KOLDREN-39211 format. One record per atom (N, C-alpha, C): residue number from 1; residue in one letter; chain; atom name; x, y, z. Coordinates in steps of 0.2 Angstrom, whole numbers. Example, Ala and Ser with C-alpha at 12.3 -4.5 7.8 and 13.67 -1.06 7.14 Angstrom:
% KOLDREN-39211
+--------+--------+------+-------+-------+-------+-------+
| vexvex | lodren | bagu | torro |    c1 |    c2 |    c3 |
+--------+--------+------+-------+-------+-------+-------+
|      1 |      a |    A |     N |    66 |   -28 |    39 |
|      1 |      a |    A |    CA |    62 |   -22 |    39 |
|      1 |      a |    A |     C |    66 |   -16 |    39 |
|      2 |      s |    A |     N |    64 |   -11 |    35 |
|      2 |      s |    A |    CA |    68 |    -5 |    36 |
|      2 |      s |    A |     C |    64 |     0 |    39 |
+--------+--------+------+-------+-------+-------+-------+
END
This chain:
% KOLDREN-39211
+--------+--------+------+-------+-------+-------+-------+
| vexvex | lodren | bagu | torro |    c1 |    c2 |    c3 |
+--------+--------+------+-------+-------+-------+-------+
|      1 |      x |    A |     N |     4 |    -6 |    -2 |
|      1 |      x |    A |    CA |    -2 |    -1 |     0 |
|      1 |      x |    A |     C |     5 |     7 |     1 |
|      2 |      x |    A |     N |     3 |    11 |    -3 |
|      2 |      x |    A |    CA |     7 |    17 |    -5 |
|      2 |      x |    A |     C |     6 |    21 |     0 |
|      3 |      x |    A |     N |    11 |    25 |     2 |
|      3 |      x |    A |    CA |    12 |    28 |     9 |
|      3 |      x |    A |     C |     7 |    35 |     8 |
|      4 |      x |    A |     N |     5 |    37 |    12 |
|      4 |      x |    A |    CA |     2 |    46 |    10 |
|      4 |      x |    A |     C |     7 |    49 |     8 |
|      5 |      x |    A |     N |     7 |    54 |     4 |
|      5 |      x |    A |    CA |    12 |    59 |     4 |
|      5 |      x |    A |     C |    13 |    63 |    11 |
|      6 |      x |    A |     N |    17 |    68 |    10 |
|      6 |      x |    A |    CA |    21 |    73 |    15 |
|      6 |      x |    A |     C |    16 |    79 |    14 |
|      7 |      x |    A |     N |    14 |    82 |    17 |
|      7 |      x |    A |    CA |    11 |    90 |    16 |
|      7 |      x |    A |     C |    13 |    97 |    17 |
|      8 |      x |    A |     N |    17 |   100 |    13 |
|      8 |      x |    A |    CA |    18 |   106 |    16 |
|      8 |      x |    A |     C |    15 |   111 |    12 |
|      9 |      x |    A |     N |    12 |   114 |    19 |
|      9 |      x |    A |    CA |     5 |   119 |    17 |
|      9 |      x |    A |     C |     8 |   126 |    18 |
|     10 |      x |    A |     N |     6 |   131 |    14 |
|     10 |      x |    A |    CA |     8 |   138 |    14 |
|     10 |      x |    A |     C |     2 |   141 |    16 |
|     11 |      x |    A |     N |     2 |   146 |    17 |
|     11 |      x |    A |    CA |    -4 |   151 |    19 |
|     11 |      x |    A |     C |    -2 |   158 |    14 |
|     12 |      x |    A |     N |    -7 |   162 |    12 |
|     12 |      x |    A |    CA |    -7 |   167 |    10 |
|     12 |      x |    A |     C |   -12 |   172 |    13 |
|     13 |      x |    A |     N |   -11 |   179 |    11 |
|     13 |      x |    A |    CA |   -18 |   182 |    11 |
|     13 |      x |    A |     C |   -21 |   183 |     5 |
|     14 |      x |    A |     N |   -16 |   183 |    -1 |
|     14 |      x |    A |    CA |   -17 |   184 |    -7 |
|     14 |      x |    A |     C |   -13 |   181 |   -11 |
|     15 |      x |    A |     N |   -16 |   179 |   -18 |
|     15 |      x |    A |    CA |   -12 |   174 |   -22 |
|     15 |      x |    A |     C |    -6 |   179 |   -25 |
|     16 |      x |    A |     N |    -7 |   184 |   -26 |
|     16 |      x |    A |    CA |    -2 |   189 |   -30 |
|     16 |      x |    A |     C |     4 |   188 |   -23 |
|     17 |      x |    A |     N |     3 |   186 |   -18 |
|     17 |      x |    A |    CA |    10 |   184 |   -12 |
|     17 |      x |    A |     C |    14 |   177 |   -14 |
|     18 |      x |    A |     N |    11 |   174 |   -19 |
|     18 |      x |    A |    CA |    14 |   170 |   -20 |
|     18 |      x |    A |     C |    20 |   168 |   -26 |
|     19 |      x |    A |     N |    18 |   173 |   -30 |
|     19 |      x |    A |    CA |    21 |   174 |   -39 |
|     19 |      x |    A |     C |    26 |   180 |   -38 |
|     20 |      x |    A |     N |    31 |   180 |   -41 |
|     20 |      x |    A |    CA |    34 |   186 |   -42 |
|     20 |      x |    A |     C |    32 |   192 |   -44 |
|     21 |      x |    A |     N |    30 |   198 |   -42 |
|     21 |      x |    A |    CA |    27 |   205 |   -44 |
|     21 |      x |    A |     C |    29 |   207 |   -50 |
|     22 |      x |    A |     N |    37 |   205 |   -51 |
|     22 |      x |    A |    CA |    41 |   209 |   -56 |
|     22 |      x |    A |     C |    40 |   206 |   -64 |
|     23 |      x |    A |     N |    38 |   197 |   -63 |
|     23 |      x |    A |    CA |    36 |   191 |   -68 |
|     23 |      x |    A |     C |    32 |   194 |   -74 |
|     24 |      x |    A |     N |    34 |   199 |   -80 |
|     24 |      x |    A |    CA |    29 |   198 |   -84 |
|     24 |      x |    A |     C |    26 |   192 |   -86 |
|     25 |      x |    A |     N |    27 |   186 |   -86 |
|     25 |      x |    A |    CA |    25 |   180 |   -90 |
|     25 |      x |    A |     C |    18 |   180 |   -88 |
|     26 |      x |    A |     N |    15 |   176 |   -91 |
|     26 |      x |    A |    CA |     6 |   175 |   -92 |
|     26 |      x |    A |     C |     7 |   169 |   -85 |
|     27 |      x |    A |     N |     0 |   170 |   -81 |
|     27 |      x |    A |    CA |     0 |   168 |   -74 |
|     27 |      x |    A |     C |     2 |   159 |   -75 |
|     28 |      x |    A |     N |     1 |   156 |   -78 |
|     28 |      x |    A |    CA |     5 |   149 |   -78 |
|     28 |      x |    A |     C |    13 |   147 |   -78 |
|     29 |      x |    A |     N |    15 |   154 |   -81 |
|     29 |      x |    A |    CA |    23 |   152 |   -82 |
|     29 |      x |    A |     C |    26 |   160 |   -78 |
|     30 |      x |    A |     N |    23 |   161 |   -75 |
|     30 |      x |    A |    CA |    26 |   166 |   -70 |
|     30 |      x |    A |     C |    30 |   160 |   -64 |
|     31 |      x |    A |     N |    37 |   165 |   -60 |
|     31 |      x |    A |    CA |    41 |   163 |   -57 |
|     31 |      x |    A |     C |    35 |   164 |   -51 |
|     32 |      x |    A |     N |    39 |   161 |   -44 |
|     32 |      x |    A |    CA |    36 |   161 |   -37 |
|     32 |      x |    A |     C |    42 |   168 |   -35 |
|     33 |      x |    A |     N |    37 |   169 |   -28 |
|     33 |      x |    A |    CA |    40 |   172 |   -26 |
|     33 |      x |    A |     C |    47 |   170 |   -23 |
|     34 |      x |    A |     N |    52 |   173 |   -22 |
|     34 |      x |    A |    CA |    58 |   170 |   -18 |
|     34 |      x |    A |     C |    57 |   168 |   -13 |
|     35 |      x |    A |     N |    54 |   170 |    -9 |
|     35 |      x |    A |    CA |    52 |   169 |    -1 |
|     35 |      x |    A |     C |    48 |   163 |    -3 |
|     36 |      x |    A |     N |    41 |   163 |    -5 |
|     36 |      x |    A |    CA |    38 |   158 |    -6 |
|     36 |      x |    A |     C |    41 |   151 |    -8 |
|     37 |      x |    A |     N |    44 |   151 |   -14 |
|     37 |      x |    A |    CA |    50 |   146 |   -14 |
|     37 |      x |    A |     C |    55 |   144 |   -10 |
|     38 |      x |    A |     N |    58 |   148 |    -8 |
|     38 |      x |    A |    CA |    62 |   145 |    -1 |
|     38 |      x |    A |     C |    58 |   142 |     2 |
|     39 |      x |    A |     N |    54 |   145 |     5 |
|     39 |      x |    A |    CA |    50 |   142 |    11 |
|     39 |      x |    A |     C |    47 |   133 |     8 |
|     40 |      x |    A |     N |    45 |   131 |     4 |
|     40 |      x |    A |    CA |    43 |   126 |    -1 |
|     40 |      x |    A |     C |    49 |   120 |     0 |
|     41 |      x |    A |     N |    55 |   124 |    -2 |
|     41 |      x |    A |    CA |    61 |   121 |    -6 |
|     41 |      x |    A |     C |    64 |   117 |     3 |
|     42 |      x |    A |     N |    64 |   122 |     7 |
|     42 |      x |    A |    CA |    66 |   122 |    13 |
|     42 |      x |    A |     C |    63 |   115 |    17 |
|     43 |      x |    A |     N |    57 |   114 |    18 |
|     43 |      x |    A |    CA |    53 |   111 |    19 |
|     43 |      x |    A |     C |    53 |   104 |    14 |
|     44 |      x |    A |     N |    54 |   104 |     8 |
|     44 |      x |    A |    CA |    56 |    99 |     4 |
|     44 |      x |    A |     C |    61 |    95 |     6 |
|     45 |      x |    A |     N |    65 |    99 |     9 |
|     45 |      x |    A |    CA |    73 |    95 |     9 |
|     45 |      x |    A |     C |    74 |    93 |    18 |
|     46 |      x |    A |     N |    69 |    94 |    18 |
|     46 |      x |    A |    CA |    69 |    90 |    25 |
|     46 |      x |    A |     C |    64 |    82 |    23 |
|     47 |      x |    A |     N |    63 |    81 |    18 |
|     47 |      x |    A |    CA |    59 |    75 |    17 |
|     47 |      x |    A |     C |    65 |    70 |    14 |
|     48 |      x |    A |     N |    63 |    64 |    13 |
|     48 |      x |    A |    CA |    69 |    59 |    11 |
|     48 |      x |    A |     C |    69 |    61 |     2 |
|     49 |      x |    A |     N |    75 |    59 |    -2 |
|     49 |      x |    A |    CA |    73 |    61 |    -8 |
|     49 |      x |    A |     C |    68 |    58 |   -11 |
|     50 |      x |    A |     N |    67 |    50 |    -9 |
|     50 |      x |    A |    CA |    60 |    47 |   -14 |
|     50 |      x |    A |     C |    53 |    48 |   -10 |
|     51 |      x |    A |     N |    54 |    51 |    -6 |
|     51 |      x |    A |    CA |    48 |    53 |    -1 |
|     51 |      x |    A |     C |    42 |    59 |    -8 |
|     52 |      x |    A |     N |    35 |    57 |    -9 |
|     52 |      x |    A |    CA |    31 |    60 |   -12 |
|     52 |      x |    A |     C |    29 |    65 |    -8 |
|     53 |      x |    A |     N |    26 |    71 |   -10 |
|     53 |      x |    A |    CA |    24 |    76 |    -7 |
|     53 |      x |    A |     C |    20 |    79 |   -11 |
|     54 |      x |    A |     N |    15 |    85 |    -7 |
|     54 |      x |    A |    CA |    11 |    90 |   -11 |
|     54 |      x |    A |     C |    11 |    95 |    -7 |
|     55 |      x |    A |     N |     8 |   100 |   -11 |
|     55 |      x |    A |    CA |     8 |   106 |    -7 |
|     55 |      x |    A |     C |     3 |   107 |    -6 |
|     56 |      x |    A |     N |    -1 |   111 |    -1 |
|     56 |      x |    A |    CA |    -7 |   114 |     1 |
|     56 |      x |    A |     C |    -7 |   120 |     0 |
|     57 |      x |    A |     N |   -12 |   124 |    -3 |
|     57 |      x |    A |    CA |   -10 |   133 |    -1 |
|     57 |      x |    A |     C |   -17 |   136 |     2 |
|     58 |      x |    A |     N |   -16 |   139 |     8 |
|     58 |      x |    A |    CA |   -23 |   140 |    11 |
|     58 |      x |    A |     C |   -24 |   149 |    10 |
|     59 |      x |    A |     N |   -29 |   151 |     7 |
|     59 |      x |    A |    CA |   -32 |   157 |     2 |
|     59 |      x |    A |     C |   -39 |   158 |     6 |
|     60 |      x |    A |     N |   -40 |   164 |     7 |
|     60 |      x |    A |    CA |   -48 |   164 |     7 |
|     60 |      x |    A |     C |   -51 |   164 |     2 |
|     61 |      x |    A |     N |   -57 |   163 |     3 |
|     61 |      x |    A |    CA |   -60 |   159 |    -1 |
|     61 |      x |    A |     C |   -60 |   163 |    -8 |
|     62 |      x |    A |     N |   -61 |   170 |    -8 |
|     62 |      x |    A |    CA |   -62 |   175 |   -14 |
|     62 |      x |    A |     C |   -53 |   172 |   -18 |
|     63 |      x |    A |     N |   -49 |   172 |   -16 |
|     63 |      x |    A |    CA |   -42 |   171 |   -17 |
|     63 |      x |    A |     C |   -43 |   164 |   -19 |
|     64 |      x |    A |     N |   -47 |   159 |   -17 |
|     64 |      x |    A |    CA |   -47 |   151 |   -20 |
|     64 |      x |    A |     C |   -49 |   152 |   -28 |
|     65 |      x |    A |     N |   -56 |   154 |   -27 |
|     65 |      x |    A |    CA |   -57 |   156 |   -34 |
|     65 |      x |    A |     C |   -53 |   158 |   -38 |
|     66 |      x |    A |     N |   -49 |   161 |   -37 |
|     66 |      x |    A |    CA |   -46 |   165 |   -43 |
|     66 |      x |    A |     C |   -39 |   160 |   -45 |
|     67 |      x |    A |     N |   -36 |   156 |   -39 |
|     67 |      x |    A |    CA |   -33 |   153 |   -41 |
|     67 |      x |    A |     C |   -34 |   146 |   -44 |
|     68 |      x |    A |     N |   -39 |   146 |   -44 |
|     68 |      x |    A |    CA |   -43 |   142 |   -48 |
|     68 |      x |    A |     C |   -42 |   142 |   -56 |
|     69 |      x |    A |     N |   -47 |   151 |   -55 |
|     69 |      x |    A |    CA |   -46 |   155 |   -64 |
|     69 |      x |    A |     C |   -40 |   154 |   -67 |
|     70 |      x |    A |     N |   -34 |   155 |   -64 |
|     70 |      x |    A |    CA |   -31 |   157 |   -65 |
|     70 |      x |    A |     C |   -25 |   151 |   -67 |
|     71 |      x |    A |     N |   -24 |   145 |   -62 |
|     71 |      x |    A |    CA |   -21 |   139 |   -66 |
|     71 |      x |    A |     C |   -16 |   139 |   -60 |
|     72 |      x |    A |     N |   -17 |   140 |   -53 |
|     72 |      x |    A |    CA |   -12 |   139 |   -50 |
|     72 |      x |    A |     C |    -9 |   133 |   -48 |
|     73 |      x |    A |     N |   -12 |   127 |   -48 |
|     73 |      x |    A |    CA |    -9 |   120 |   -50 |
|     73 |      x |    A |     C |    -3 |   122 |   -55 |
|     74 |      x |    A |     N |    -8 |   120 |   -60 |
|     74 |      x |    A |    CA |    -2 |   122 |   -65 |
|     74 |      x |    A |     C |     3 |   127 |   -65 |
|     75 |      x |    A |     N |     3 |   133 |   -63 |
|     75 |      x |    A |    CA |     7 |   137 |   -61 |
|     75 |      x |    A |     C |    14 |   133 |   -57 |
|     76 |      x |    A |     N |    11 |   129 |   -53 |
|     76 |      x |    A |    CA |    17 |   129 |   -47 |
|     76 |      x |    A |     C |    20 |   122 |   -51 |
|     77 |      x |    A |     N |    17 |   118 |   -54 |
|     77 |      x |    A |    CA |    19 |   112 |   -58 |
|     77 |      x |    A |     C |    25 |   114 |   -62 |
|     78 |      x |    A |     N |    22 |   119 |   -66 |
|     78 |      x |    A |    CA |    28 |   120 |   -72 |
|     78 |      x |    A |     C |    32 |   125 |   -69 |
|     79 |      x |    A |     N |    32 |   129 |   -63 |
|     79 |      x |    A |    CA |    38 |   132 |   -61 |
|     79 |      x |    A |     C |    44 |   127 |   -58 |
|     80 |      x |    A |     N |    41 |   120 |   -52 |
|     80 |      x |    A |    CA |    45 |   118 |   -51 |
|     80 |      x |    A |     C |    49 |   113 |   -57 |
|     81 |      x |    A |     N |    44 |   110 |   -60 |
|     81 |      x |    A |    CA |    47 |   106 |   -66 |
|     81 |      x |    A |     C |    53 |   109 |   -70 |
|     82 |      x |    A |     N |    52 |   115 |   -70 |
|     82 |      x |    A |    CA |    58 |   120 |   -73 |
|     82 |      x |    A |     C |    63 |   119 |   -69 |
|     83 |      x |    A |     N |    64 |   123 |   -63 |
|     83 |      x |    A |    CA |    69 |   121 |   -59 |
|     83 |      x |    A |     C |    72 |   117 |   -57 |
|     84 |      x |    A |     N |    66 |   110 |   -58 |
|     84 |      x |    A |    CA |    71 |   103 |   -59 |
|     84 |      x |    A |     C |    75 |   103 |   -65 |
|     85 |      x |    A |     N |    73 |   104 |   -70 |
|     85 |      x |    A |    CA |    76 |   103 |   -77 |
|     85 |      x |    A |     C |    84 |   108 |   -76 |
|     86 |      x |    A |     N |    82 |   114 |   -74 |
|     86 |      x |    A |    CA |    87 |   115 |   -74 |
|     86 |      x |    A |     C |    94 |   117 |   -68 |
|     87 |      x |    A |     N |    89 |   113 |   -62 |
|     87 |      x |    A |    CA |    94 |   110 |   -59 |
|     87 |      x |    A |     C |    98 |   103 |   -62 |
|     88 |      x |    A |     N |    96 |    99 |   -65 |
|     88 |      x |    A |    CA |    98 |    94 |   -68 |
|     88 |      x |    A |     C |   104 |    95 |   -74 |
|     89 |      x |    A |     N |   103 |   100 |   -77 |
|     89 |      x |    A |    CA |   108 |   104 |   -82 |
|     89 |      x |    A |     C |   114 |   105 |   -78 |
+--------+--------+------+-------+-------+-------+-------+
END
């Protein structure tokens, strides 16, 4: 039976706090805010290299609706996939 993934929880008052405000890219390709990235990466480094994890973002309801509309799940996935590729090079 597969183990339940670890959970990294992030809380923000506004969706914009999670992303780099100077990045002009469309939302799904936008860079994460440096502090948000550092927080997530620091927690992920505490896990074993093969341990799966998920990121749960806590936002007020109105911001949660925006997150779904803007595709935050895809934006996070895109960002960390890109960072992984960069580190592998």
